[in-house]
OpenMM code with the backbone's topology and positions (N, CA, C; nanometers):
from openmm import Vec3, app, unit

residues = "MET THR ILE ARG ILE SER GLN PHE LYS SER LYS VAL THR GLY GLU SER THR PHE LYS VAL GLU GLY VAL LEU THR THR SER SER ILE GLY LEU LEU GLU GLN ALA TYR LYS THR LEU ARG THR GLN ASN ALA GLY LYS ILE ILE LEU ASP VAL GLY ASP LEU THR PHE VAL ASP PHE GLU SER ALA SER VAL ILE ARG ARG MET LYS LYS ALA GLY GLU VAL VAL LEU ARG GLY CYS ARG LEU PHE THR GLY GLU ILE ILE GLU ASN SER GLY ILE ASP ALA ASN ASP SER GLY VAL GLY".split()
positions = [
    Vec3(-2.9063, 9.5721, -3.4208),
    Vec3(-2.9734, 9.6070, -3.2984),
    Vec3(-2.8733, 9.6053, -3.1827),
    Vec3(-2.8974, 9.6878, -3.0860),
    Vec3(-2.8040, 9.6999, -2.9751),
    Vec3(-2.8741, 9.6805, -2.8407),
    Vec3(-2.7935, 9.6690, -2.7393),
    Vec3(-2.8417, 9.6560, -2.6028),
    Vec3(-2.7944, 9.7761, -2.5231),
    Vec3(-2.8775, 9.8202, -2.4333),
    Vec3(-2.8395, 9.9292, -2.3442),
    Vec3(-2.8698, 9.8837, -2.2012),
    Vec3(-2.7707, 9.8929, -2.1146),
    Vec3(-2.7864, 9.8540, -1.9752),
    Vec3(-2.7544, 9.9751, -1.8896),
    Vec3(-2.8532, 10.0167, -1.8111),
    Vec3(-2.8355, 10.1297, -1.7204),
    Vec3(-2.8447, 10.0774, -1.5778),
    Vec3(-2.7623, 10.1332, -1.4914),
    Vec3(-2.7643, 10.0929, -1.3511),
    Vec3(-2.7955, 10.2139, -1.2648),
    Vec3(-2.8847, 10.1954, -1.1686),
    Vec3(-2.9113, 10.3025, -1.0742),
    Vec3(-2.9539, 10.2433, -0.9409),
    Vec3(-2.9456, 10.3234, -0.8368),
    Vec3(-2.9823, 10.2809, -0.7026),
    Vec3(-3.0906, 10.3745, -0.6506),
    Vec3(-3.1972, 10.3158, -0.5974),
    Vec3(-3.3070, 10.3941, -0.5442),
    Vec3(-3.2636, 10.4668, -0.4175),
    Vec3(-3.2883, 10.5968, -0.4134),
    Vec3(-3.2557, 10.6748, -0.2937),
    Vec3(-3.3526, 10.6428, -0.1805),
    Vec3(-3.4715, 10.5946, -0.2151),
    Vec3(-3.5733, 10.5644, -0.1148),
    Vec3(-3.5524, 10.4254, -0.0549),
    Vec3(-3.5411, 10.3225, -0.1404),
    Vec3(-3.5331, 10.1846, -0.0924),
    Vec3(-3.3911, 10.1303, -0.0854),
    Vec3(-3.2989, 10.1938, -0.1564),
    Vec3(-3.1618, 10.1452, -0.1609),
    Vec3(-3.1418, 10.0290, -0.2566),
    Vec3(-3.2481, 9.9894, -0.3281),
    Vec3(-3.2375, 9.8791, -0.4223),
    Vec3(-3.1558, 9.9184, -0.5449),
    Vec3(-3.0739, 9.8251, -0.5889),
    Vec3(-2.9974, 9.8444, -0.7122),
    Vec3(-3.0783, 9.7885, -0.8279),
    Vec3(-3.0815, 9.8633, -0.9375),
    Vec3(-3.1600, 9.8230, -1.0543),
    Vec3(-3.0745, 9.8285, -1.1793),
    Vec3(-3.0914, 9.7245, -1.2617),
    Vec3(-3.0386, 9.7251, -1.3972),
    Vec3(-3.1578, 9.7372, -1.4894),
    Vec3(-3.1579, 9.8384, -1.5742),
    Vec3(-3.2611, 9.8538, -1.6762),
    Vec3(-3.1996, 9.8078, -1.8071),
    Vec3(-3.2612, 9.7071, -1.8679),
    Vec3(-3.2092, 9.6482, -1.9906),
    Vec3(-3.3038, 9.6837, -2.1039),
    Vec3(-3.2490, 9.7452, -2.2088),
    Vec3(-3.3294, 9.7901, -2.3221),
    Vec3(-3.2717, 9.7360, -2.4523),
    Vec3(-3.3595, 9.7055, -2.5451),
    Vec3(-3.3149, 9.6654, -2.6779),
    Vec3(-3.3184, 9.5156, -2.6982),
    Vec3(-3.2148, 9.4638, -2.7631),
    Vec3(-3.2067, 9.3240, -2.8022),
    Vec3(-3.0987, 9.2548, -2.7195),
    Vec3(-3.1396, 9.1516, -2.6453),
    Vec3(-3.0460, 9.0773, -2.5611),
    Vec3(-3.0204, 8.9415, -2.6251),
    Vec3(-2.8978, 8.9244, -2.6740),
    Vec3(-2.8612, 8.8005, -2.7431),
    Vec3(-2.7329, 8.7442, -2.6843),
    Vec3(-2.6950, 8.6298, -2.7365),
    Vec3(-2.5730, 8.5631, -2.6924),
    Vec3(-2.4529, 8.6559, -2.6998),
    Vec3(-2.4477, 8.7407, -2.8003),
    Vec3(-2.3330, 8.8302, -2.8165),
    Vec3(-2.3317, 8.9447, -2.7157),
    Vec3(-2.4456, 8.9727, -2.6512),
    Vec3(-2.4503, 9.0849, -2.5566),
    Vec3(-2.4762, 9.0438, -2.4119),
    Vec3(-2.5106, 8.9175, -2.3872),
    Vec3(-2.5426, 8.8755, -2.2503),
    Vec3(-2.4203, 8.8877, -2.1596),
    Vec3(-2.3021, 8.8781, -2.2146),
    Vec3(-2.1799, 8.8932, -2.1355),
    Vec3(-2.1713, 9.0292, -2.0672),
    Vec3(-2.2215, 9.1321, -2.1330),
    Vec3(-2.2222, 9.2660, -2.0729),
    Vec3(-2.3092, 9.2687, -1.9480),
    Vec3(-2.4265, 9.2071, -1.9559),
    Vec3(-2.5161, 9.2022, -1.8407),
    Vec3(-2.4560, 9.1170, -1.7299),
    Vec3(-2.3986, 9.0034, -1.7659),
    Vec3(-2.3369, 8.9163, -1.6646),
    Vec3(-2.2230, 8.9871, -1.5917),
    Vec3(-2.1398, 9.0585, -1.6651),
    Vec3(-2.0274, 9.1286, -1.6029),
    Vec3(-2.0759, 9.2389, -1.5095),
    Vec3(-2.1740, 9.3153, -1.5532),
    Vec3(-2.2293, 9.4210, -1.4687),
    Vec3(-2.2914, 9.3601, -1.3438),
    Vec3(-2.3618, 9.2501, -1.3593),
    Vec3(-2.4247, 9.1790, -1.2476),
    Vec3(-2.3190, 9.1308, -1.1476),
    Vec3(-2.2156, 9.0653, -1.1981),
    Vec3(-2.1103, 9.0135, -1.1096),
    Vec3(-2.0405, 9.1252, -1.0341),
    Vec3(-2.0149, 9.2360, -1.1020),
    Vec3(-1.9515, 9.3506, -1.0371),
    Vec3(-2.0400, 9.4046, -0.9257),
    Vec3(-2.1679, 9.4200, -0.9537),
    Vec3(-2.2600, 9.4718, -0.8526),
    Vec3(-2.2756, 9.3731, -0.7371),
    Vec3(-2.2767, 9.2435, -0.7652),
    Vec3(-2.2904, 9.1420, -0.6591),
    Vec3(-2.1748, 9.1513, -0.5601),
    Vec3(-2.0557, 9.1852, -0.6059),
    Vec3(-1.9423, 9.1953, -0.5143),
    Vec3(-1.9537, 9.3178, -0.4241),
    Vec3(-2.0313, 9.4170, -0.4666),
    Vec3(-2.0480, 9.5407, -0.3906),
    Vec3(-2.1772, 9.5434, -0.3099),
    Vec3(-2.2728, 9.4563, -0.3435),
    Vec3(-2.4064, 9.4656, -0.2873),
    Vec3(-2.4596, 9.3254, -0.2594),
    Vec3(-2.4888, 9.2966, -0.1342),
    Vec3(-2.5384, 9.1642, -0.0979),
    Vec3(-2.6899, 9.1522, -0.1149),
    Vec3(-2.7585, 9.2619, -0.1349),
    Vec3(-2.9043, 9.2598, -0.1466),
    Vec3(-2.9509, 9.2141, -0.2831),
    Vec3(-3.0819, 9.2060, -0.2948),
    Vec3(-3.1419, 9.1689, -0.4231),
    Vec3(-3.1177, 9.2784, -0.5254),
    Vec3(-3.1100, 9.2364, -0.6483),
    Vec3(-3.0909, 9.3275, -0.7603),
    Vec3(-3.2176, 9.3230, -0.8455),
    Vec3(-3.2691, 9.4399, -0.8781),
    Vec3(-3.3865, 9.4499, -0.9635),
    Vec3(-3.3390, 9.4500, -1.1089),
    Vec3(-3.3993, 9.3652, -1.1900),
    Vec3(-3.3684, 9.3609, -1.3322),
    Vec3(-3.4944, 9.4026, -1.4072),
    Vec3(-3.4929, 9.5248, -1.4582),
    Vec3(-3.6068, 9.5806, -1.5310),
    Vec3(-3.5917, 9.5453, -1.6782),
    Vec3(-3.6753, 9.4531, -1.7250),
    Vec3(-3.6674, 9.4053, -1.8630),
    Vec3(-3.7854, 9.4555, -1.9473),
    Vec3(-3.8549, 9.5565, -1.8981),
    Vec3(-3.9732, 9.6085, -1.9665),
    Vec3(-3.9471, 9.6657, -2.1041),
    Vec3(-3.8244, 9.7068, -2.1305),
    Vec3(-3.7928, 9.7661, -2.2605),
    Vec3(-3.7094, 9.6743, -2.3493),
    Vec3(-3.7077, 9.5451, -2.3168),
    Vec3(-3.6435, 9.4498, -2.4071),
    Vec3(-3.7361, 9.4270, -2.5255),
    Vec3(-3.6818, 9.4319, -2.6451),
    Vec3(-3.7623, 9.4045, -2.7634),
    Vec3(-3.7419, 9.2622, -2.8128),
    Vec3(-3.6321, 9.1983, -2.7669),
    Vec3(-3.6037, 9.0601, -2.8043),
    Vec3(-3.5064, 9.0016, -2.7037),
    Vec3(-3.5264, 8.8758, -2.6695),
    Vec3(-3.4305, 8.8021, -2.5871),
    Vec3(-3.4209, 8.6606, -2.6437),
    Vec3(-3.2975, 8.6129, -2.6671),
    Vec3(-3.2826, 8.4776, -2.7199),
    Vec3(-3.2803, 8.3774, -2.6046),
    Vec3(-3.2858, 8.2485, -2.6373),
    Vec3(-3.2982, 8.1454, -2.5355),
    Vec3(-3.1763, 8.1368, -2.4433),
    Vec3(-3.0571, 8.1529, -2.4967),
    Vec3(-2.9375, 8.1462, -2.4121),
    Vec3(-2.9362, 8.2606, -2.3111),
    Vec3(-2.9676, 8.3800, -2.3559),
    Vec3(-2.9730, 8.4954, -2.2658),
    Vec3(-3.0829, 8.4776, -2.1618),
    Vec3(-3.1972, 8.4244, -2.2057),
    Vec3(-3.3072, 8.3985, -2.1130),
    Vec3(-3.2659, 8.2978, -2.0067),
    Vec3(-3.1854, 8.1985, -2.0451),
    Vec3(-3.1376, 8.0996, -1.9483),
    Vec3(-3.0492, 8.1631, -1.8422),
    Vec3(-2.9671, 8.2587, -1.8818),
    Vec3(-2.8813, 8.3287, -1.7856),
    Vec3(-2.9677, 8.4063, -1.6867),
    Vec3(-3.0673, 8.4786, -1.7366),
    Vec3(-3.1568, 8.5544, -1.6484),
    Vec3(-3.2333, 8.4588, -1.5573),
    Vec3(-3.2758, 8.3472, -1.6115),
    Vec3(-3.3490, 8.2477, -1.5324),
    Vec3(-3.2634, 8.1964, -1.4168),
    Vec3(-3.1363, 8.1687, -1.4424),
    Vec3(-3.0465, 8.1220, -1.3350),
    Vec3(-3.0294, 8.2286, -1.2284),
    Vec3(-3.0149, 8.3546, -1.2697),
    Vec3(-3.0027, 8.4641, -1.1725),
    Vec3(-3.1277, 8.4709, -1.0852),
    Vec3(-3.2428, 8.4606, -1.1504),
    Vec3(-3.3702, 8.4678, -1.0784),
    Vec3(-3.3860, 8.3477, -0.9859),
    Vec3(-3.3539, 8.2293, -1.0355),
    Vec3(-3.3684, 8.1074, -0.9574),
    Vec3(-3.2777, 8.1089, -0.8348),
    Vec3(-3.1614, 8.1706, -0.8457),
    Vec3(-3.0689, 8.1800, -0.7325),
    Vec3(-3.1212, 8.2748, -0.6255),
    Vec3(-3.2297, 8.3467, -0.6571),
    Vec3(-3.2902, 8.4367, -0.5605),
    Vec3(-3.2185, 8.5689, -0.5464),
    Vec3(-3.1313, 8.5997, -0.6410),
    Vec3(-3.0519, 8.7219, -0.6337),
    Vec3(-3.1069, 8.8325, -0.7219),
    Vec3(-3.2024, 8.7988, -0.8086),
    Vec3(-3.2583, 8.8953, -0.9028),
    Vec3(-3.4103, 8.8904, -0.8948),
    Vec3(-3.4702, 9.0080, -0.8978),
    Vec3(-3.6151, 9.0216, -0.9057),
    Vec3(-3.6455, 9.0893, -1.0393),
    Vec3(-3.7302, 9.0262, -1.1190),
    Vec3(-3.7656, 9.0836, -1.2492),
    Vec3(-3.8770, 9.1853, -1.2341),
    Vec3(-3.8646, 9.2926, -1.3093),
    Vec3(-3.9696, 9.3952, -1.3154),
    Vec3(-3.9958, 9.4280, -1.4612),
    Vec3(-4.1194, 9.4678, -1.4895),
    Vec3(-4.1559, 9.5104, -1.6241),
    Vec3(-4.1595, 9.3978, -1.7238),
    Vec3(-4.1726, 9.2759, -1.6764),
    Vec3(-4.1663, 9.1595, -1.7641),
    Vec3(-4.2950, 9.1465, -1.8446),
    Vec3(-4.2836, 9.1575, -1.9747),
    Vec3(-4.3986, 9.1392, -2.0639),
    Vec3(-4.4240, 8.9902, -2.0808),
    Vec3(-4.5398, 8.9558, -2.1311),
    Vec3(-4.5798, 8.8167, -2.1447),
    Vec3(-4.4768, 8.7351, -2.2224),
    Vec3(-4.4385, 8.7815, -2.3405),
    Vec3(-4.3437, 8.7062, -2.4226),
    Vec3(-4.2095, 8.6906, -2.3516),
    Vec3(-4.1584, 8.7999, -2.2959),
    Vec3(-4.0293, 8.7954, -2.2270),
    Vec3(-4.0363, 8.7001, -2.1088),
    Vec3(-4.1432, 8.7080, -2.0317),
    Vec3(-4.1610, 8.6195, -1.9172),
    Vec3(-4.1657, 8.4735, -1.9573),
    Vec3(-4.2370, 8.4434, -2.0648),
    Vec3(-4.2463, 8.3055, -2.1132),
    Vec3(-4.1097, 8.2527, -2.1569),
    Vec3(-4.0348, 8.3338, -2.2278),
    Vec3(-3.9028, 8.2914, -2.2738),
    Vec3(-3.8118, 8.2643, -2.1541),
    Vec3(-3.8129, 8.3528, -2.0550),
    Vec3(-3.7262, 8.3368, -1.9381),
    Vec3(-3.7669, 8.2142, -1.8576),
    Vec3(-3.8949, 8.1983, -1.8309),
    Vec3(-3.9413, 8.0867, -1.7481),
    Vec3(-3.9275, 7.9515, -1.8170),
    Vec3(-3.9342, 7.9507, -1.9491),
    Vec3(-3.9315, 7.8245, -2.0230),
    Vec3(-3.8070, 7.8099, -2.1088),
    Vec3(-3.6991, 7.8726, -2.0659),
    Vec3(-3.5770, 7.8719, -2.1466),
    Vec3(-3.5026, 7.7408, -2.1394),
    Vec3(-3.5511, 7.6470, -2.0616),
    Vec3(-3.4885, 7.5160, -2.0539),
    Vec3(-3.3888, 7.5080, -1.9400),
    Vec3(-3.3737, 7.3900, -1.8895),
    Vec3(-3.2802, 7.3654, -1.7806),
    Vec3(-3.1612, 7.2932, -1.8397),
    Vec3(-3.0424, 7.3454, -1.8105),
    Vec3(-2.9232, 7.2802, -1.8590),
    Vec3(-2.8351, 7.2419, -1.7419),
    Vec3(-2.7223, 7.1850, -1.7692),
    Vec3(-2.6307, 7.1393, -1.6642),
    Vec3(-2.5798, 7.2529, -1.5791),
    Vec3(-2.5810, 7.3745, -1.6296),
    Vec3(-2.5294, 7.4895, -1.5549),
    Vec3(-2.6398, 7.5631, -1.4801),
    Vec3(-2.7563, 7.5036, -1.4657),
    Vec3(-2.8704, 7.5729, -1.4056),
    Vec3(-2.8553, 7.5952, -1.2555),
    Vec3(-2.7500, 7.5458, -1.1951),
    Vec3(-2.7336, 7.5572, -1.0512),
    Vec3(-2.6789, 7.6917, -1.0072),
    Vec3(-2.6288, 7.7728, -1.0971),
    Vec3(-2.5749, 7.9012, -1.0576),
    Vec3(-2.5430, 7.9889, -1.1758),
    Vec3(-2.5074, 8.1107, -1.1461),
    Vec3(-2.4742, 8.2055, -1.2511),
    Vec3(-2.3304, 8.1838, -1.2918),
    Vec3(-2.3097, 8.1710, -1.4258),
    Vec3(-2.1796, 8.1442, -1.4858),
    Vec3(-2.0756, 8.2253, -1.4320),
] * unit.nanometer
topology = app.Topology()
chain = topology.addChain("A")
for resn in residues:
    res = topology.addResidue(resn, chain)
    for name in ("N", "CA", "C"):
        topology.addAtom(name, app.Element.getBySymbol(name[0]), res)
């Protein structure tokens, strides 16, 4: 299974969005983190993370998304019940204070 990350900016609102599709696991979360960090250096506003087309997310990846959301820098969209539960309940670890 693979992950696909698309980035686009709304012409109407100016919001930057990452659309994440497929399977998000420990082996692929680095791609999302790198894209996020790159966009953060270019854009001080909130970033929309559309996770509506995720078919699976593991706990480590969910923890990364949770930290981004908790920092107030990411707004989740398209979050299905299972995905939302995994992200919200992914556990708090020592690195929960910020994005890696």
